[in-house]
C-alpha positions as CSV (number, residue, x, y, z in Angstrom):
1,M,-81.8,-3.7,237.8
2,S,-82.5,-4.6,241.5
3,G,-84.6,-7.8,241.9
4,L,-83.5,-9.4,238.6
5,P,-81.7,-12.8,238.8
6,A,-77.9,-12.7,238.3
7,L,-76.8,-13.2,234.7
8,T,-76.0,-16.9,234.1
9,L,-74.6,-18.1,230.8
10,S,-74.6,-21.6,229.3
11,P,-71.5,-23.6,230.1
12,T,-70.6,-23.5,226.4
13,A,-71.8,-19.9,225.8
14,T,-70.3,-18.7,222.5
15,D,-70.3,-15.4,220.7
16,F,-70.6,-16.9,217.3
17,I,-71.2,-13.6,215.5
18,D,-68.0,-12.4,213.7
19,D,-68.7,-8.9,212.5
20,G,-65.7,-8.8,210.3
21,Y,-66.5,-12.0,208.6
22,L,-70.1,-11.1,207.9
23,E,-69.2,-7.6,206.7
24,G,-66.7,-9.2,204.3
25,L,-69.3,-11.5,202.8
26,I,-71.5,-8.6,201.8
27,S,-68.8,-6.1,200.8
28,V,-67.3,-8.1,197.9
29,P,-68.5,-7.6,194.3
30,A,-71.8,-8.9,192.9
31,P,-71.7,-12.7,192.2
32,D,-71.7,-14.3,188.8
33,P,-75.3,-15.2,187.7
34,A,-74.3,-18.9,187.5
35,Q,-73.2,-18.8,191.1
36,V,-76.5,-17.3,192.2
37,R,-78.5,-20.0,190.2
38,E,-76.4,-22.7,191.8
39,V,-77.3,-21.5,195.3
40,I,-81.0,-21.2,194.3
41,A,-80.9,-24.8,193.0
42,K,-79.5,-26.0,196.4
43,S,-82.3,-24.3,198.2
44,L,-85.0,-25.7,195.9
45,A,-83.6,-29.1,196.8
46,K,-84.7,-28.2,200.4
47,E,-81.1,-27.9,201.7
48,A,-80.3,-25.2,204.2
49,L,-77.8,-22.6,202.9
50,T,-74.5,-21.7,204.5
51,V,-74.0,-18.2,205.7
52,A,-71.6,-17.6,202.7
53,E,-74.2,-19.0,200.2
54,T,-76.9,-16.7,201.8
55,A,-74.6,-13.8,201.2
56,V,-74.4,-14.7,197.5
57,L,-78.1,-14.1,197.2
58,L,-78.0,-10.9,199.2
59,R,-75.3,-9.5,196.8
60,A,-77.3,-10.3,193.7
61,D,-78.6,-6.9,192.7
62,A,-79.3,-7.4,189.0
63,P,-83.1,-7.1,188.5
64,E,-83.3,-10.4,186.6
65,L,-81.6,-12.3,189.4
66,V,-83.7,-10.6,192.1
67,E,-86.8,-11.8,190.1
68,E,-85.3,-15.4,190.0
69,I,-84.8,-15.2,193.8
70,F,-88.4,-14.1,194.3
71,A,-89.7,-16.9,192.0
72,A,-87.6,-19.5,193.8
73,A,-88.9,-18.3,197.2
74,R,-92.5,-18.6,196.0
75,E,-91.9,-22.1,194.7
76,L,-90.1,-23.3,197.9
77,K,-92.9,-21.9,200.0
78,R,-95.4,-23.8,197.9
79,R,-93.5,-27.1,198.2
80,V,-92.8,-26.9,202.0
81,Y,-95.9,-25.1,203.3
82,G,-98.5,-25.2,200.6
83,N,-100.9,-22.4,200.7
84,R,-101.5,-22.3,204.4
85,I,-101.0,-19.2,206.6
86,V,-101.1,-19.6,210.3
87,L,-102.7,-16.8,212.3
88,F,-102.1,-15.5,215.8
89,A,-102.5,-12.4,218.0
90,P,-100.1,-10.7,220.4
91,L,-101.3,-10.0,224.0
92,Y,-99.2,-7.4,225.8
93,I,-99.2,-8.3,229.5
94,G,-97.1,-5.5,231.0
95,N,-94.8,-2.7,229.9
96,A,-92.7,-2.1,233.0
97,C,-89.1,-2.3,231.9
98,V,-85.6,-1.8,233.3
99,N,-84.0,-1.4,229.9
100,E,-83.2,1.7,227.8
101,C,-83.6,0.5,224.2
102,R,-83.4,3.8,222.3
103,Y,-86.1,2.7,219.7
104,C,-88.7,1.4,222.1
105,G,-91.7,3.1,223.8
106,F,-91.3,0.8,226.8
107,R,-87.8,2.1,227.8
108,Q,-87.5,2.9,231.5
109,S,-86.8,6.6,231.2
110,N,-89.7,7.3,228.7
111,D,-92.0,9.6,230.7
112,E,-94.6,9.6,228.0
113,S,-95.3,5.9,228.4
114,V,-98.4,4.9,230.5
115,R,-97.1,2.0,232.7
116,R,-99.4,-0.9,233.4
117,T,-99.4,-4.6,234.2
118,L,-102.6,-6.6,233.6
119,T,-104.1,-8.4,236.6
120,E,-105.3,-12.0,236.3
121,V,-108.9,-10.8,235.9
122,E,-107.8,-8.3,233.2
123,I,-105.9,-11.0,231.3
124,A,-109.0,-13.2,231.3
125,A,-111.0,-10.3,229.9
126,Q,-108.5,-9.8,227.1
127,V,-108.5,-13.5,226.3
128,T,-112.3,-13.6,226.3
129,A,-112.3,-10.7,223.8
130,L,-109.8,-12.4,221.6
131,E,-111.7,-15.7,221.7
132,A,-114.9,-13.9,220.8
133,K,-113.2,-12.9,217.5
134,G,-112.0,-16.5,216.8
135,H,-108.4,-16.5,217.9
136,K,-106.8,-19.8,219.0
137,R,-103.1,-18.9,219.2
138,L,-101.5,-16.1,221.2
139,I,-98.1,-14.7,222.0
140,L,-97.8,-13.0,225.4
141,V,-95.4,-10.1,225.4
142,F,-93.6,-8.7,228.5
143,G,-91.2,-5.9,229.3
144,E,-88.1,-6.9,231.2
145,H,-88.7,-6.2,234.9
146,P,-88.3,-8.0,238.3
147,D,-92.1,-8.3,238.5
148,Y,-92.1,-10.4,235.3
149,S,-90.5,-13.5,236.7
150,A,-90.7,-16.9,235.2
151,E,-93.3,-17.8,237.9
152,F,-95.4,-14.7,236.9
153,M,-95.2,-15.6,233.3
154,A,-96.2,-19.2,234.0
155,R,-99.3,-18.0,235.9
156,C,-100.2,-15.7,233.0
157,V,-100.0,-18.7,230.6
158,S,-102.2,-20.8,232.9
159,T,-104.8,-18.0,233.1
160,V,-104.9,-17.9,229.3
161,Y,-105.4,-21.6,228.9
162,N,-108.0,-21.7,231.6
163,T,-110.1,-18.9,230.1
164,R,-112.9,-20.2,227.8
165,H,-115.7,-18.3,226.1
166,G,-118.4,-20.3,224.2
167,H,-116.6,-22.4,221.7
168,G,-113.6,-20.3,222.1
169,E,-110.3,-21.5,223.7
170,I,-106.6,-20.6,223.3
171,R,-104.8,-23.8,222.2
172,R,-101.2,-22.5,222.0
173,V,-99.5,-19.8,224.0
174,N,-96.1,-18.5,222.9
175,L,-93.9,-16.1,224.8
176,N,-91.9,-13.0,223.8
177,A,-90.0,-12.1,226.8
178,A,-86.6,-11.4,228.3
179,P,-83.9,-14.2,228.5
180,L,-84.2,-16.5,231.5
181,D,-81.9,-18.8,233.4
182,H,-82.2,-22.6,233.0
183,E,-84.6,-22.9,235.9
184,G,-86.8,-20.1,234.6
185,Y,-87.2,-21.8,231.2
186,R,-88.1,-25.1,232.9
187,T,-90.8,-23.2,234.9
188,V,-92.5,-21.7,231.8
189,K,-92.1,-25.0,229.9
190,A,-94.0,-26.7,232.6
191,A,-96.9,-24.2,232.2
192,G,-97.3,-25.5,228.6
193,I,-95.8,-22.8,226.5
194,G,-95.2,-23.2,222.8
195,T,-92.4,-21.2,221.3
196,Y,-90.1,-19.0,223.5
197,Q,-89.2,-16.0,221.3
198,I,-86.2,-13.7,221.9
199,F,-85.1,-11.1,219.4
200,Q,-81.4,-10.2,219.3
201,E,-82.6,-6.9,217.8
202,S,-79.2,-6.3,216.1
203,Y,-76.4,-8.9,215.5
204,H,-73.9,-6.0,214.9
205,H,-72.0,-5.5,218.1
206,E,-71.4,-1.8,217.8
207,T,-75.0,-1.1,216.8
208,Y,-76.3,-3.3,219.6
209,A,-74.2,-1.4,222.2
210,R,-75.4,1.9,220.9
211,M,-79.0,1.0,221.0
212,H,-78.8,-0.9,224.4
213,P,-76.7,1.0,226.9
214,P,-74.2,-1.3,228.6
215,R,-75.4,-0.3,232.1
216,T,-78.7,-2.0,231.4
217,R,-79.7,-5.7,231.6
218,K,-80.2,-5.9,227.9
219,G,-76.8,-4.2,227.3
220,N,-75.1,-7.7,227.6
221,F,-74.9,-8.9,224.0
222,L,-73.7,-12.4,224.9
223,Y,-76.3,-13.0,227.6
224,R,-79.0,-12.2,225.1
225,L,-77.4,-14.2,222.3
226,D,-77.0,-17.2,224.6
227,G,-80.7,-16.9,225.8
228,L,-82.1,-19.5,223.4
229,S,-79.3,-21.9,223.9
230,R,-80.2,-21.9,227.6
231,A,-83.8,-22.5,226.6
232,M,-82.9,-25.5,224.5
233,E,-80.8,-26.9,227.3
234,A,-83.7,-26.5,229.7
235,G,-86.1,-28.4,227.4
236,C,-87.8,-25.6,225.4
237,D,-87.3,-27.2,222.0
238,D,-89.4,-24.6,220.1
239,V,-87.6,-21.2,220.0
240,G,-88.0,-18.2,217.9
241,I,-85.2,-15.7,216.8
242,G,-85.6,-12.2,215.3
243,A,-83.9,-9.0,214.3
244,L,-85.3,-5.5,214.3
245,V,-84.7,-4.5,210.7
246,G,-83.5,-0.9,210.3
247,L,-81.0,-0.6,213.2
248,Y,-78.1,-1.7,210.9
249,D,-77.5,-3.0,207.4
250,W,-80.4,-5.4,206.5
251,R,-78.0,-7.7,204.7
252,F,-75.8,-8.0,207.8
253,E,-78.8,-8.7,210.0
254,T,-80.0,-11.4,207.6
255,L,-76.6,-13.1,207.8
256,G,-76.8,-12.8,211.6
257,L,-80.2,-14.6,211.6
258,V,-78.9,-17.4,209.4
259,S,-75.8,-17.7,211.6
260,H,-78.0,-18.0,214.7
261,A,-80.2,-20.6,213.0
262,R,-77.2,-22.7,212.0
263,F,-75.6,-22.4,215.4
264,L,-78.8,-23.8,217.1
265,Q,-79.1,-26.6,214.5
266,Q,-75.4,-27.6,214.9
267,H,-75.4,-27.6,218.7
268,Y,-78.9,-28.8,219.6
269,G,-80.0,-30.8,216.6
270,V,-82.8,-28.4,215.6
271,G,-82.9,-24.8,214.4
272,P,-85.4,-22.1,215.4
273,H,-89.0,-22.9,214.9
274,T,-89.6,-19.3,213.7
275,I,-87.7,-16.3,212.4
276,S,-89.1,-12.8,212.8
277,F,-87.9,-9.7,211.0
278,P,-90.0,-6.7,212.2
279,R,-89.1,-3.4,210.5
280,L,-88.4,-0.4,212.7
281,R,-91.5,1.7,213.3
282,P,-92.2,5.0,215.1
283,A,-92.5,4.7,218.9
284,S,-93.5,7.2,221.6
285,G,-90.4,8.8,223.2
286,A,-88.0,6.9,221.0
287,Q,-84.4,8.3,221.0
288,F,-82.5,6.7,218.2
289,D,-80.3,8.0,215.4
290,A,-78.1,6.6,212.6
291,T,-80.8,4.0,211.8
292,R,-80.6,2.3,208.4
293,F,-83.8,2.9,206.5
294,V,-84.9,-0.3,204.7
295,S,-87.0,0.2,201.6
296,D,-89.9,-2.0,200.6
297,D,-87.9,-3.6,197.8
298,Q,-85.0,-4.4,200.2
299,F,-87.5,-5.8,202.7
300,K,-89.0,-8.1,200.1
301,R,-85.5,-9.3,199.2
302,L,-84.8,-10.0,202.9
303,V,-87.9,-12.2,203.2
304,A,-87.2,-14.1,200.0
305,V,-83.6,-14.8,200.9
306,L,-84.5,-16.0,204.4
307,R,-87.0,-18.4,202.9
308,L,-84.3,-19.8,200.6
309,A,-81.7,-19.9,203.3
310,V,-83.8,-21.8,205.9
311,P,-86.4,-23.9,204.0
312,Y,-88.1,-25.5,207.1
313,T,-88.2,-22.5,209.5
314,G,-91.4,-20.6,209.9
315,L,-91.2,-16.9,208.8
316,I,-93.4,-14.4,210.7
317,L,-94.6,-11.2,209.1
318,T,-96.1,-8.8,211.6
319,A,-98.8,-6.1,211.5
320,R,-96.0,-3.5,211.6
321,E,-96.3,-3.6,207.8
322,R,-99.0,-2.0,205.7
323,P,-101.7,-4.3,204.3
324,E,-100.6,-3.9,200.7
325,L,-97.0,-4.9,201.5
326,R,-98.1,-7.8,203.7
327,R,-100.2,-9.1,200.8
328,E,-97.2,-8.9,198.4
329,V,-94.6,-10.4,200.8
330,M,-96.8,-13.2,201.8
331,A,-96.0,-15.0,198.6
332,F,-92.2,-14.9,199.2
333,G,-92.3,-17.5,202.0
334,V,-94.1,-16.1,205.0
335,S,-95.9,-18.9,207.0
336,Q,-97.3,-16.9,210.0
337,I,-99.0,-13.5,210.4
338,D,-100.8,-11.7,213.2
339,A,-104.2,-10.2,212.6
340,G,-106.7,-8.1,214.5
341,S,-103.7,-7.0,216.6
342,R,-103.7,-4.4,219.4
343,I,-100.5,-3.7,221.2
344,E,-101.8,-1.3,223.9
345,I,-101.9,-2.9,227.4
346,G,-105.6,-3.8,227.7
347,G,-106.2,-2.8,224.0
348,Y,-108.6,-5.6,223.1
349,T,-111.3,-4.4,225.5
350,E,-110.4,-0.7,226.1
351,A,-109.1,0.7,222.9
352,G,-111.2,2.2,220.1
353,D,-110.3,2.2,216.4
354,A,-107.5,4.8,216.8
355,Q,-104.0,3.8,218.1
356,C,-102.8,5.3,221.3
357,M,-99.0,5.8,221.0
358,E,-98.5,6.4,224.7
359,R,-99.8,3.0,225.4
360,E,-98.0,1.1,222.6
361,Q,-94.5,-0.2,222.2
362,F,-94.5,1.0,218.6
363,E,-96.9,2.0,215.8
364,L,-98.8,-0.6,213.8
365,G,-99.2,-0.5,210.0
366,D,-102.1,-3.0,209.7
367,V,-105.0,-2.6,212.1
368,R,-107.6,-4.5,210.1
369,S,-109.9,-6.9,211.9
370,L,-109.3,-10.7,212.0
371,D,-112.4,-11.2,209.8
372,T,-111.2,-8.8,207.2
373,V,-107.7,-10.3,207.0
374,M,-109.2,-13.9,206.9
375,R,-111.4,-12.9,203.9
376,Q,-108.6,-11.4,201.9
377,L,-106.3,-14.4,202.6
378,M,-109.0,-16.7,201.2
379,E,-109.7,-14.4,198.2
380,D,-106.0,-14.6,197.4
381,G,-106.0,-18.4,197.6
382,Y,-104.5,-19.0,201.0
383,V,-105.9,-21.3,203.7
384,P,-106.0,-19.5,207.0
385,S,-105.0,-22.0,209.8
386,F,-105.4,-22.0,213.6
387,C,-104.0,-25.5,213.8
388,T,-102.0,-26.5,216.9
389,A,-102.2,-30.3,216.5
390,C,-98.4,-30.9,216.1
391,Y,-97.6,-29.1,219.3
392,R,-100.1,-31.0,221.4
393,L,-99.2,-34.4,219.8
394,G,-95.5,-33.9,220.5
395,R,-94.5,-33.1,217.0
396,T,-92.2,-30.3,218.2
397,G,-88.5,-29.4,218.0
398,E,-86.5,-32.3,216.4
399,H,-89.6,-34.4,216.2
400,F,-91.3,-31.7,214.1
401,M,-88.3,-31.7,211.7
402,E,-88.5,-35.4,211.3
403,F,-92.0,-35.0,209.9
404,A,-91.5,-31.7,208.1
405,I,-88.3,-32.3,206.2
406,P,-89.5,-35.3,204.2
407,G,-92.7,-33.5,203.4
408,F,-94.9,-35.9,205.4
409,I,-96.4,-33.0,207.4
410,K,-98.6,-32.1,204.4
411,R,-100.7,-35.1,205.2
412,F,-101.7,-33.4,208.5
413,C,-101.5,-29.7,207.8
414,T,-104.0,-29.2,205.0
415,P,-106.8,-31.3,206.7
416,N,-106.1,-29.7,210.1
417,A,-106.0,-26.2,208.6
418,L,-109.4,-26.8,207.0
419,T,-111.0,-28.1,210.3
420,T,-109.9,-25.0,212.2
421,L,-111.1,-22.8,209.3
422,A,-114.5,-24.5,209.5
423,E,-114.6,-23.8,213.2
424,Y,-113.9,-20.1,212.5
425,L,-116.5,-19.9,209.7
426,T,-119.2,-21.6,211.8
427,D,-118.6,-19.7,215.0
428,Y,-117.2,-16.2,214.2
429,A,-117.2,-15.2,210.5
430,S,-119.2,-12.5,208.8
431,P,-121.5,-13.7,206.0
432,E,-119.1,-12.5,203.4
433,T,-116.1,-14.3,205.0
434,R,-118.2,-17.4,205.5
435,A,-119.1,-17.6,201.9
436,A,-115.5,-17.1,200.8
437,G,-114.4,-19.7,203.2
438,E,-116.9,-22.4,202.1
439,R,-115.9,-21.9,198.5
440,L,-112.2,-22.3,199.5
441,I,-112.9,-25.5,201.5
442,G,-114.7,-27.0,198.5
443,E,-111.8,-26.2,196.3
444,E,-109.3,-27.7,198.7
445,L,-111.4,-30.9,199.1
446,D,-111.4,-31.3,195.3
447,R,-107.6,-31.1,195.4
448,L,-107.1,-33.9,197.9
449,E,-105.8,-36.9,196.0
450,Q,-106.5,-39.6,198.6
451,P,-110.3,-40.6,198.5
452,E,-110.2,-42.0,202.0
453,L,-108.8,-38.8,203.5
454,R,-111.2,-36.7,201.6
455,A,-114.1,-38.7,202.9
456,E,-113.0,-38.6,206.5
457,L,-112.3,-34.9,206.3
458,T,-115.7,-34.2,204.7
459,A,-117.3,-36.1,207.6
460,R,-115.4,-34.1,210.2
461,L,-116.2,-30.8,208.6
462,A,-119.9,-31.7,208.6
463,E,-119.7,-32.6,212.3
464,I,-118.2,-29.2,213.1
465,R,-120.9,-27.4,211.1
466,G,-123.8,-29.4,212.5
467,S,-122.9,-29.8,216.2
468,D,-120.9,-28.4,219.1
469,T,-117.9,-30.7,218.3
470,R,-114.7,-28.7,218.0
471,D,-111.0,-29.3,218.1
472,V,-111.0,-32.4,215.8
473,Y,-107.7,-33.0,214.2
474,F,-105.6,-35.5,212.3
């Protein structure tokens, strides 16, 4: 671990995960149906659930109650997010790593892994390839290594923002990286990042220690748990949490995520911007055992319960999952997905159609192109969105919640989603996808209840289609 900064905790660092308490919540008998319906009603009133209330939904195993949970999650998603789905792509910058996570292809002792860190020129080439497909939002992914300092990550962010190709540009760069100290977060914040994302992987202490040897940097449970608290204190008001589903009991991890969300809300005035719940996938050289297999049915329940527990937090469904399952789970409350993803270092310019396990962190389940994913989304009635207006207008963190919680955000989100969709259709879409998109835009315009907004949006869409004007938003 030589070369890494010393571990520095927040002054008020707290291990708020009580394993015994969470285990107790999921080990008691199934709840009464009336209790389940009372919790569902609270969620549909757009109130965040307590950890104990979330556990009530997780223990509801009766098929009719599970269906009621699914139906409520669908309805809550419709009320809060409408039919929009935000799209992004991951860009892996480097896979050097000092950690020994037993499930990960990047772990330090994995001799099968092909180590590489992209140069500035190579990053620009990857971004150009992504822009040529129509992407506007990226998340940069790094291993944990002394070479990947906050200053290095900030330079990578600047390279991405400064790379333009035709009408293409990246308008939001998020980070998935190791925890930093306060100064490190201030450095990446100054570079213009969006969300800083740290996955706890497992909130269960014993499992965490087994999967992350204590002698490694990542072996410090509290330092990682405290990572996003330090980010908040340093001014990064958009943060993302996540758990790797399959390391321990999926119900425990769900309660861990809700506990984390509530802790951030209580201490910093705003919860996480996003929650991720990637399911464990095969990885080159992985050395894990005693993992908890999570079935498709359990995974669907996890997503639906999370949507009900945290009504205003974005839920991210990754390309780890198969297209068929992604399509089904989308309805239960997912608000963001990645598409056209490659997770090999340099994969957007150098990889063919086949995945190369030695160059990946794990194996993907959905390798469809962005265009294909866009078309299916629209055929299913979703509006694909590349909108970044809120972030660039300062509607982030607590300010975003001020807009989102009363529902005012819908006045901006549908029009801005449609303008970014029109950009994609005009500049990048295949003929089949363009036709599906134009039909969808027409249907969405007909649904707008405000005549003035409809007229202004129609004019902006015409401007995008008939000129080089781009990036017009409400």
